C-alpha positions as CSV (number, residue, x, y, z in Angstrom):
1,M,198.0,82.8,200.3
2,K,199.5,85.5,202.7
3,H,199.4,88.7,203.1
4,G,201.9,90.8,200.6
5,D,203.2,88.1,198.7
6,G,200.8,89.3,195.2
7,G,199.6,86.8,194.3
8,K,202.3,85.2,193.5
9,G,203.3,81.4,193.5
10,D,205.5,78.6,192.3
11,A,203.0,77.0,190.2
12,Q,203.4,77.1,186.3
13,R,201.8,78.4,184.1
14,P,199.8,76.0,181.9
15,T,201.3,75.1,178.4
16,N,201.2,73.3,175.8
17,H,204.4,71.3,175.7
18,D,204.7,69.8,172.2
19,S,203.6,73.1,170.8
20,F,206.2,74.6,172.8
21,S,209.1,72.6,171.8
22,E,208.2,73.2,168.0
23,N,207.9,76.6,168.3
24,F,211.1,76.6,170.6
25,D,213.1,74.7,168.2
26,R,211.3,77.3,165.3
27,I,213.1,80.2,167.2
28,F,216.4,79.4,168.7
29,G,217.0,76.9,165.4
30,K,218.7,73.8,166.9
31,T,220.0,72.7,170.0
32,E,223.7,71.7,171.3
33,E,222.7,68.6,171.6
34,M,220.7,68.2,168.2
35,L,224.0,69.8,166.8
36,E,226.4,67.1,168.9
37,E,223.9,64.5,167.2
38,E,224.6,65.3,163.6
39,A,227.6,66.0,164.4
40,E,228.2,62.5,165.3
41,D,226.9,61.3,162.2
42,D,229.3,62.7,159.9
43,I,232.2,61.0,162.0
44,C,234.4,58.9,159.1
45,S,233.3,55.2,160.1
46,W,236.8,53.9,159.0
47,C,239.2,56.1,160.8
48,S,236.8,57.0,164.0
49,G,237.2,60.7,162.8
50,S,240.8,60.7,163.0
51,G,242.1,60.7,159.5
52,E,245.0,58.3,159.9
53,G,245.0,55.5,158.1
54,M,246.0,51.7,158.9
55,Y,250.3,52.5,158.7
56,D,252.2,55.5,160.2
57,G,251.7,58.5,158.2
58,A,249.2,57.3,156.2
59,T,245.9,58.9,155.4
60,C,242.4,56.7,155.9
61,N,241.2,56.0,152.4
62,K,237.7,56.6,152.8
63,C,237.4,60.2,153.8
64,K,241.0,61.4,152.5
65,G,242.2,62.1,155.9
66,S,239.3,64.9,156.5
67,G,237.5,62.7,159.4
68,I,234.3,63.5,157.9
69,E,232.0,60.2,156.3
70,P,231.8,61.4,152.5
71,V,228.5,62.2,150.9
72,E,227.6,59.6,148.4
73,K,226.3,60.9,145.5
74,D,223.3,59.8,143.1
75,D,223.6,59.5,139.5
76,D,219.8,59.6,139.0
77,V,220.1,63.7,139.4
């Protein structure tokens, strides 16, 4: 330790990384990376999110041109 450094160093304080990660998500919500992963799951598997059908001017039969995978409904509810 040099004179005048005020005891400040470059070492990180001891932390519990698992607890930090859980609390970070709880406080700040989801990160951009998480949102991008969710968005990839919603892309229509038939048209790859374009909303276009097989022919010029046609729309995708599965997503009806929205580009988003339709949510399947449960009939049991």
